[in-house]
N, C-alpha and C positions, 0 to 999 in steps of 0.2 A: 504494500500500500504506500502510495506516495505521501510526502509530507502534506501536500495540499488536500488530499483526500482525508487525512487524519484531522486536519483543521476543520474541514466541513462537517465532520461528525461530532465535534465538540458541543458541549451544552451551550445554551443561548448566551450566557454571560461571557464566555470566551469567544464566541462568534462575534459578539459585540466589539470585543477588543480587536478582532481581525478587521472588522469594518472600519473602526477608527484608524487602524494602521494604514489601510489603503485609501483613506479619505484624503488623498494628496495626489499630485500629478506626477511625481517622480517615477512611479511604476504603477500604471493603471491595473485595477483588479481584473479587468477583462483579459489583458495580456497575461497576467499571472495565471488565470484560470485556463485559458485555451492552450497555453504553452507550458503548463505545469511540469509535465514529464520531462520535456527537453531542458527546461530551466534547472531542474534539480539534478540533472546528470552532468552539468558543466562545472569546470574548475574555476569558479569565480574568484576564489581567493588568490590563486596563481595569476589569473588574468588581471587582477587589480595591480599586479606588479610587473606583468609581462605585456608590453605594448602590442607585440605581434599577435599573441594569443587573444588579447582583448579585441583587436581589430577583426580577427577571424570570427569570434563569437558575435561581434556587432553585426557583421555581414550576414551571418547565419540567422540572427534574430530578425533582421529585415526580410530575409527570404521566407522565414516561417510566417511572418505577418502577411506577406504576399499570398502564401498558400491559404491562410485563413480567410483572407479577403476573397480569393477565388471561390472558396467553399461557400461563403455567405452570398456571393453573387449567384451561384447555382441554386441556393436555397431561397433566393429572393428575400433575404433579410436586409432590408434597406438600412435600418438603424445601425445594425452591427457593421455593415459595410462602411458606413460613414465613420463610426468610431474607430475601426481598425485603420482606416486611411489617415485619420487625424493623429492616432497614436504613432504611426510610422513617421509622419511629418515631425512630430515632437521629438522623436528619437534622433532625428538628423542633427540635433545640436551636439550630439556626442561624437560626431564624425572626427573632430580634431582631438577628442579626449575619450577614447573608448575605455580607458582604464577607469575613468570616472563612472561610466555606466556599469562596469563590472563591480566597482565598489558599492554603488547604489543597490544593485540587485543583491549583492552579498549582505548588505545591511538589512534589507527586507527579509531575507532568508533567516538571518540570525534572530531578528525580532519574532518571526514565526516560531522558531524553536523555543524562544522564551515563553510564548503563549502556550505551546504544547507542554513545556516544563511546568508552567503554572498549573495547568490542568492535571498533570501527573502528580504534582505536589499536593493538590487538593485531594486527590484520591488517596494518596499516601497518608496525609493527615487524617482523613476520614477513617482510614483503616487502623492507624496507630493510636488515635485519640478518641476512641469511642466513648469513654467515660466523660471526657471533657465536653464532647459534642452533646452527650445526653444532658449534661448540666446546662449547656447553652440552650438546648432545645427546651428544657423545662423553663428556663428564664424567658425564652421567647413566647412559649405557650402561656406563661403567667401574664406577660405583657399583653398578649393578644386577648386574654380573658378580661383584663382590666380595660382595654380599649373598647371591647365589645360592651362592657358594662357602661362605659361613658356614653357610647353611641345610643344605648338603650335609654339612658337617663335623658339625653337630649331629645329623643323621640317622645318620651313621656312629657317632657317640658313643652314640646310643640303641641301635644294634645291638651295640656293644661292651659296654654295660651289661647287655644281655640275655645275651650270651655269658658275661660274668663271673658273673652270677647262676647260670646253668646249670652252669658249672664249679664254683662253690662248692657248689651243691646236690649235684653228683655226689660231691664230696669228703665232704660232710656225711653223705650217705647211706651211703657205704662206711665211714666212720669210726664211725657209730652202729651199723652192722651188725657191724663188728669187735668193738665193745664188747659187744654182745648175745651173740655166738657164744662168747665166752670160750675161744678156741682154746688147747688144752693143748700140742699138738705144737709144739715150739720151732722146728724148721725152717720149718714152715708159718706160724707166728706171725711169724717174721722176714720171711718172704716178703710177708706182708700188710702189715707195717709198712713194708717197702721200697716197696710200691705206694702206700701212704698218703703216705709222704714225698715220693714223686714227684708225687702229686697236690697236695700242699701247695706244693711248689716251683713247679709250673705255676700254681697259684692266686696265689702271691706275685708271680710274673713278670707274670701278667695284671693284678693290681692295680697294680703299678708302671707297666705300659704304659698302663693306663686313666688313672692320675693324670697321667702325662706327656701323654697326649692332651688331658686336661682343661686342663692348663697351656697347651698350644699353642692350644687353642680360646680360652682367655681372652686369649692374646697377640693372636690375630686379632681378637677382639672389641674389645680396647683400641685396636688400630690403626684399626679402623673408627669407633669412637666419637670418637677424635681427629679423624678426617677429617670426621665428621658435625658435631661441636660446634665445632671450630676452623676449619673451612673452609666447609662447606655452610651451616650455620646463620649464621655470620658474614656470608657473602655474601648470604644472604636478608635479614638485618637491614639490610645496607647497601642492598640493592635497595628495601627498605621505606622506608628513609630518603629515598632519591631519589624514590620514587613519591609520597611525601607532598608533595614540592615540584614535582610535575608530570612526572617522568620516566616514559616508557612501559615501565617494567620489570615483569616478571612476578613477582608476590608470592604466587602460589598456593602453598599449603602441602601439596598432595597428595603430592608426591614426598618431602618431608621426613617427613610423617606415615607414609608407607609404610616408609621406611628406619628411622625411630625405632621404629616398632612392631615391625619385624622384629628389630631389635637387642634390644628389651626382651623379646620372646617368647623369643629364643635365650638370653638371660641368665637368665630365669626357668626355662628348661629345664635350664640348667647348675646352678641351685640345686636343682632336683629331682634331678639326678644326684648331687649332693653329699649330699642327704638319703638317697638310695638307698644310698650308701656307708656312711652311719651305720647304716642298717638291716642291711646285710651284715656290718658289723663286730660288730653286736650278736648275730649268729648264730654267726659264726666269727671267731675272732681268735687270735693267736699272738704269740710274742715277735718284736720288730722288725717289727711289722705296719706297712707303709708308709702305710696309710690313716690310722692314728692319728697318724703323724708329719707328714704333709703336708696332710691335709684341712683343718685349721683355717686355714692360710694361704690355701688356695684359697677357702675360704668368705669370708674377709675381703676377698679381692681381687674375687670375684664381686659381693659386696654393694656394695663401693665403686664398681665400674664401673656397676652398675645405678643406684645413687643419683645418680652424676654424670650419667648419661643422663637420668634422670627430672627432675632439677633443670633441665637444659637444655631439656627438652621443653615447659616451661610458658612460653608467649609471649603477647604482646599482638598479636592478629591484626589488629584494627582500632583504629588509634590514636584518642585522644580527639578528638572533633569536635562542633561545634554543627550542628544541622540546616541552617541557612541561613547558615553562616559562609563566609568567603572561602576557607578551606581547613582541613584538619585541623591540630591542635596549637595553635590559637588559641582560647582559652576566655574567656568573659565571665562575670563574677560575676552570680549570680541568673538566668542563662539556662541551660536544660537542655542537657546534652551526653550523648553516648553513647560507649561503649568496649566492646570485646569481647576477652576472653581465651580462650585455647585450649590444650589439651594435645595435642601431636602424637604422643603414645603412646596408641594406640587399642587398649586391652586389654580383653578380656572381664571382666565382674564388677568393673569399677572405676567404675561409674556413680554410686557413693555419695560420690565426692570432693566436698568442699564448699569454696567460697571463703569464708573467714571474715573477720570484722573482725580486726585493723585494716585498713581500706582507707583510705589516708590520703595526703596530700601528703608527699613525701619531706622529711625534715629538711634544711633548707637550711644552707649554710655560714654562718659568722658574718660576714655582709656588712652594712654599715650601711644601714639603711632597708629591708631585705628584708621583704616581707610574708609572712604566714602565713594559711592558709585552712582552713576546715572544709568537709568534703564532706557534703552533705545528700542524702537519697534512700535507696533500697534498696542497702545496701553489702554485703550478704551473700547470695550466690546459690550454687546447686549447679552444679558442672560436670556437664553432661548432654548427651545427644545430641538432645534434642527441639528445641533452638533452632538447630540447624544442619541445613540441607537435605542437606549432604554426609555427614552421619553422624559428624562430628567431636565431640569433647568440648569444649564451649564454655560460657562464662558471659557472657551478653550484658547489660551494664548500659546501660539506655536513658534513664533519667530521673534523672540526677544533676545537682546544682548545686553551685556553690562560693560560699561566703560568707566574706568577709575577717574575720579575727579583729581585735578591737580591739587596737591597738598599745599596748604597755606597755614598761616598762623592760627586761623580759626579751627582748623582741623585737628589740632593737637590738644589732647586732654591734659588735665593737671595731675592725673594720677601717676604714681611711680610704677604701676603694674605694667609689665611688658609682656606681650604675647607674640608668638610667631604668626606668620601669615596664615598658616593652616589651623591656628587656634582661634582666630577671629570668627565669630559667629554673627551672621546677619539674618534679619527676618524681613520677608517681603510682605507688605500689607496690600489688601484689596478692599476698595470701598464701593458700596452701591447704595441705592435708595429704593426701599420697597414702598410703593404707593398704591393702595387699593381700598376702595369703599370708604374714603375719608381718613384712612389711617396711613400716615407717612412715618417710616422708620429708617434711620440710617444704619446700614449693616457694614460690618468689617470682618474680614477673615485674614488670618495670618498663616504663612507657611511655617513649616518646621525650620529651625535655624539651618542656614546653608553656609558652606565654606567656599570662598571665592579664591581661585588661584589664577595665576597669570602664565603659568608654564606647565606643560604636561608632566614634567619631572616631579611636580608637587602633588600629583594625583594620589599616589600611594599614601603619603602622609595625611592628605586631606581626608581620604576615606577612613583612615584610622581615627581621626577626630570625629567623623560622623558616627562611626561605630560606638565610640566611647560615650559620646553625648546621649545618643538614643538608647544605649544600654542602661544608663544610670539616671538620667534626668527625667523627672515627671513634669517639670516646669518648662513648657515648650517655648517660652519667651526669655529664658535665662541666657542672654548673650554673654554674660560674664562668667559662664560656667567654668572655663579653663583658668580663670584667675585664682580659683580655689578648688581644684579638681579633686573629687573624692576617688578612693580606691574601689576596685570591683572585687566582690567575693568570687571565689573559684567557681561555685555553681553558676553564677551569672556569666562569668567569663567563658567557661567551658561551653555553655549553651550557645553563646554568640559565635564561638569558633565553629561549632558544629553547623550552625545556620549558614556560615560562609560556604561550606562544602555542599550543604543540602541545596542551596539556591543555585550554585554554579554547576553542580553535577547530578542533582537529584539523589544524592546519597550522603548522609551526614556522617558524623564520627561516632563510633561505638565507645563503650565504657573503657575498654582496654587502650584504645588510641588516646582518649582524653587523659587516662592515667599516665601515659608516657609523657604527654605535654606537661601535665602537672609536675611530674618528676623533673623535667627539664627546668621548670620555673622555680620550684620550691625545694628540690632535693627530696630525699626519701622521707615521707611523713606517714604516720599511721592513719590520719584522716585529713583530707584536703579541704573539707567543707568550710573550715574556719580560716583558711589561708586567703590572703588578699593580694591582688595585683595592682601596683601603683601605675599611674599614667606614665610616669617617667620610665618605668620598667617595660611598659608595653611599646611605647613609640618615641620617647623623648630622650633616650640616653645619648650621650655624646658620641658613642660608637655608631658608625653608619649601619652596622648589622644588628639592629634591634630585634626583639622578638617578632614584631610585626613584619619587618622586612623578611625575616626567615620564613615565617608562616605564609605570608602572601606570595613569596617566591614559589613555594610548593603549590599553593592554590592555583596560581597562574599556569604553572607547568602541567598540573593535572587537567585543568580546564582545556588547555590548548592541545596537549599531546596524549593524555592518558585517560580521558573522560570515560570512555566505554569500559576500559579495564577496571577503573576505580568503581564505576557504577555496578559492575558485575561482581565486585568483592574479591578481585584477584590480587589487589595490592593491600598488604597489611599496613604499609605506610609508616605510621607513627609507632615505632617500636625501638627500644634502646638496644645497644649492643649486648648488654648483659642478658636481657630478656630474649634476644635473638639466639644467643648461644644456648640458653636453657631450653628453648623450644626445639632447636634443631638437633642437639646432641642426643635426643631421645628417639630420633626418627631414623628411617632406613637411609642407606647411602643414596646420594643424589637428591635428597629432599632440599628444596630451596624456598626462600621467601623474598618478597620485594619490599624494600623499606626506603624511606626518605633519608637523605643525608642530614646529619646534625650539624655539619660545618660548611658544606658547600651549598650556597643559596640556590634553590631550585634544582637540587640534584636528587637522583634516585639511583639506587644500586640494588644488587641482589647478592645473597650469600647462600652457600650450600654446605652440606656436611659430607665428609668423607671419613673413612676408617682405615687405620693402618693394619699391618699384619697381626697385631695383637689385639685388635678391636677397639683401640682408642680413637674417639672421634676428634676431628679437627674441622674448624669452620673457616671457610675461605670466602673472601669478599673482594669484589672488583671495585675499581675506582668509579665514583659516581658519574652517571651520565647526566648531562644538562641539556638545555634547549638547543645548544649548538649541535649536539649529537642527534637528538630526537627530531630536529628539523630535517635531517637528511635520511635517517633510517628509523622506521617505526620500532617502538620498543619491543613489540611482540616478535618482530623479525630478528632483533638482536638476541632475544631469548631463544628463538627457534634455531638459529644458526651458530650460536656460541659453541666453540669446540676447542679442545686442547689436544696436544700430542704428548703422550706419556713416553715411557722408556721404550715401548715396543713400536714407536712411530705410527701408531694407529690413531687416527682422529676420533675423538669421542666428545660428545656433549655431556658434561657432568650434571646438567640440570635435567633431572628425570621426573621428579614429583613436586608439584606445587604444594606447599604446606597446607593441610596436614598430610594428605596422601593422594592427591589428585594427579593422575598422569598428565605430564606437561601438554601433550598434544590434545588431550581431552579438554584441558582448561583453556588453551589458547588457539586451538585449531580453527575455530570459526572466524578468527581474525586474519588468518594467513591469506595474503593476497593471491598467492599461487600455490595451490594444494600440492602440486608435484615438486615445486622448488626448482624446476629446470632452468629458469632464467633469473633466479633471484640472486641478490647480492650475498656473498658468503663472507661472514665475519669470523675470522679465525684467531683464536688465541693459541699461540704456539709455545708450548712449554717443553723444551728439550732437556730431559733429565740426564744428569751425569750417571753413567753406568756404574759408578763406584758405590753410590749409596742412595738409592731411590727412596728408601723408607724414611730417611731422616731429612727429607726435602723441606718439611715444614716445621718451623719452631713452635713450641707450645704457646697458647694464647696467654698474654699477660694477665695477672690476677685482677688488675684494675678494670679490665674490660668486662670481667664477669660481674662487676658492680655497675655496669652501665656508664663508666667514666672514661673509657678508653678513647683516645683521639681518633678522629677520622683519618683514613689513609691520605697521605699527601700525594701530590702529583709526582710522577717519576717512579723509577724502579727502586724498590727498597728490598734489601735482602741480606744484610750483613749478619743478621741474627741466624740466618739459615746456613751460614758458613759457605765452604766451597763445594758443598754437596749438590748444589742445583743451580740451574740457570733458568730464568723464566722471562718471557715477554708476553704481554697481552695487547692485542691490537685494539685500540680504542677507536671506534668506528668513525667518528667525525673529527675529533681533535687531531688525530695523528695519521690518518690514512688518506686524507684529502680526496674523499670519494664524491667530489662535486661534479665531475664531468662524465657524461654518458659516453665519451670517447675514450675513457681510460681503460686500457686492457690489462696492463700488468705494472705493478708499482713496488719497488723495493725501498725499504727504509733501513739504512745501514746503522749498525751499532758497534760500539767497542764494549765488549762484555768482559768484566774482570771477575775473579773469584773461581775460575775453573779452566780446564784445558781446552774447552770448545768455544768457538765463535758461533753465534746463532743469529737468526734474523727473523723478523715478522713481516708478513706480506699481506696484501689484499689482492683478491682476484675478482675482477668484475667482468661478467659476460655481457657486454653491451649488445644492442641490436645490430650494430655494424659488424661486430665480431660474428654474431650468429649468421649474418648475411654473407660471410665469406671474406671480410676484410681483415687480413691478419695483422695489419700494422696501423691501428687507429691512432697511434701517438703522433702528435703534431708538434713536437718539440724542435727547437733549433738544433741543427746538427752540430754546431760548434760550441754549444753552451757547456762550460766546464762544470765539473762536479763541485759542489759547494764543500767548504772545509768542514771536516768532521771534528766534533768536540766530545771528549769522553764524558760519560755520565758522572757528574760530581757526587752522586749519592753512593757510588761504588769505590772500592779501593783501587790502587794503582793498576794500570792495564798492562797486560802482556801482549795483546794483539793490537796493532794499529790499523788504520783504514786500508793500508796497502794489503794486509793479510786478507781483509774482507773482499777487496777488489780482486785479489788473486782467486779467491774461491768462486766469485761470480764469473770471471773470464775463463776459468778452467773447470768445466762441468765434471771432469773425472774426480776432482777432489771432493765432489759432493755425492759420489756414488752411493756412499753409505747413508746418505740423507735423502735419497730420492723420494721416500715416502712422506717427507715433511712438506713437499709441495703437492697439495691435493687439487687435482683438476677433475672435471667431469670425465666420464668414460669417453675414450677415443679422442680426448682433447689434448693437444700438444702445445708446448710453449712456442710463441713466435720467435723467429731469429732476430736478434738485435745485438748491437754493440753498445758498450757504455758511452761511446762518443755520441751515439744517436739518442741517448736516454738523458732527459733533463731531470736529474735526481733532486728530490726534495732535500731541504736542509735537514740534517739529522735532528730527530726530536723524540721525546719519550712517547712510547705507545701505551703506557699504563702498566698496571701491575695487579697481581693477585696478592691479597693481604690476609693476614691472620684475622 
């Protein structure tokens, strides 16, 4: 099923988001619909950087539009013909910038994925939080019952008003008749006056009863408004705060809109009842009339309740965000952002409400160095129902930008508090006027505090500030929050960290992963619930590698390169070295796990267990892979093709079972791009063991690593602890083998290896398409380029073999006769003939290592 088909099957609330996404001209929904299969098969991410590919896709897009147009001509679909022709003309503006079109389409596809993820998250939350949802459902049902009771009371009051009017009409009719008849008979006149007095008394009692019922009705309305404004609305605002930082909370306004609208309708009916009382008093009045005495107070009370309700009903539905930002509430100067306001009182005849200027950055407190900004763009829009698929009253601002005001003397505060740029919080205010049936109310809504940056390099730190504020602050207008920033408890902090993975990959962190993070932050503790994380520890330390930099580096790597592996639970990820050893040493040979590096930002590595002849386990770990590597070779292909040569010169992949006991190919097989592996890149780790002492090749693991405190392996070959009993090289796929060109056929990287009698080398073998097509010499290096100078590895002891020895080995194949199995090719595949003069050798560099 295509992504587009999945989107069309989503519930109405998510289809509404889809409609709002395509309510713009950059990519018409018609084009997305009719070309959905083709669009989703193209490499738009690569096309956004590759002009030639982008131009090809641009031309094919136009051809597909022509095909669709011809189809509509045959079907005599006049309107669709017109639309397709217009879309094609609009796309012509990308003729000089096809990469821009690719970027635009890529952006839409990513936004679609976010909608799908939101739907999946909603299902996940519904599954995992049944008890919480049951409580929310009970709360909603209780509110529904109270609203139904209020509506019933209003209907009863409407009936009471009708009865009151009928009773007054009866009295008025008899009183007017009595005056017209001018009865002379005194006994009869007294009898009629007695009847009229009885009617007046009944009317007076009815008026008192009606006023009492109105007062009770307002009591019930006030109780419900307090519940709506002080509980339901506040809880929604808190859920919105948490949703902005990744929490899977429901921020739909449908229930609030229903309840606010019900309350407003009921209060407007109460105002009509009070107006009716004025009308009745105008017809019939008498001394000590209770309406004259009590109605003004009731009117003031009803108007106050209605104004309070309306003022609370104006909210920011979608917080300020940039189209391609890290998250909402981080804005950048001179970059467009969008924000949507909404009134949750959906009343008839109120579509003329307008959002007026001023639309401005909130006046900041007098803090030294605080910046001020001007908002550019369309700042005045009408609240209307046309911009919301759900029929709500919204004003959607889509093309706003911020420009910093030039600092002057007036812009400097007198306080000594100094905040960094990413700790400054700004609030955007929106003003409008509600005017209906003689009631005029000024409304104001405020965004959550935003962080405003001027450079993309500040985005990571800005998002850290957004996380910290919305995790801890309940006062959404506290722009001085970071002047006296509180610490976060571990339960709060751990939950927010899990939200980051849940929102980015649809899989959060489990208890074991959170425990490893807590261990990193606090050391070994019996109970982490009472531990606290300071803001400075999280993101403000002097060291550039703060906790947040480390954690966010991992998050970005997983989102970009490892999302599916993480989502399927194949990456253990956050696990200490000590815990890693305790897990693996109990497992069968070849069991491995995947974990994130504790010292390399955005690094992932794998470790496996092997056993010596006496059954003692040893854990081996490779140098972490980073985005440089993963951008060139998928991680599952690295795991698939990782091999070593042991003493028998037989290539073997030591990775056999993914922890705890899942066969590697069963775990990763569905990701393999080529099931046969016939044309795939081979990543080889060549370990040529000394024949003298194979069993002592690995030194025992230091005791500190068992406690989770061992250092990460450093770059380069390390092995003095292993003595002269072994030689090892590991090819590191991106950093050291330069597998960037599809023209590369064979590449040697030369090394000076000390500590043993043998020289060895690591190599990569890439079967390019040109090689498969019969071109035996795809190298295009200059013939006269000299070999670059070789430098011995500084991590090893003095060398016995120089570069001349290695060159001798390469120019005389007979010297390598006993190593012919170390060069592993496909069946019937032979090495191309070449000389070193024709080979442009890379500068010698470290290939990586296997570590304890």
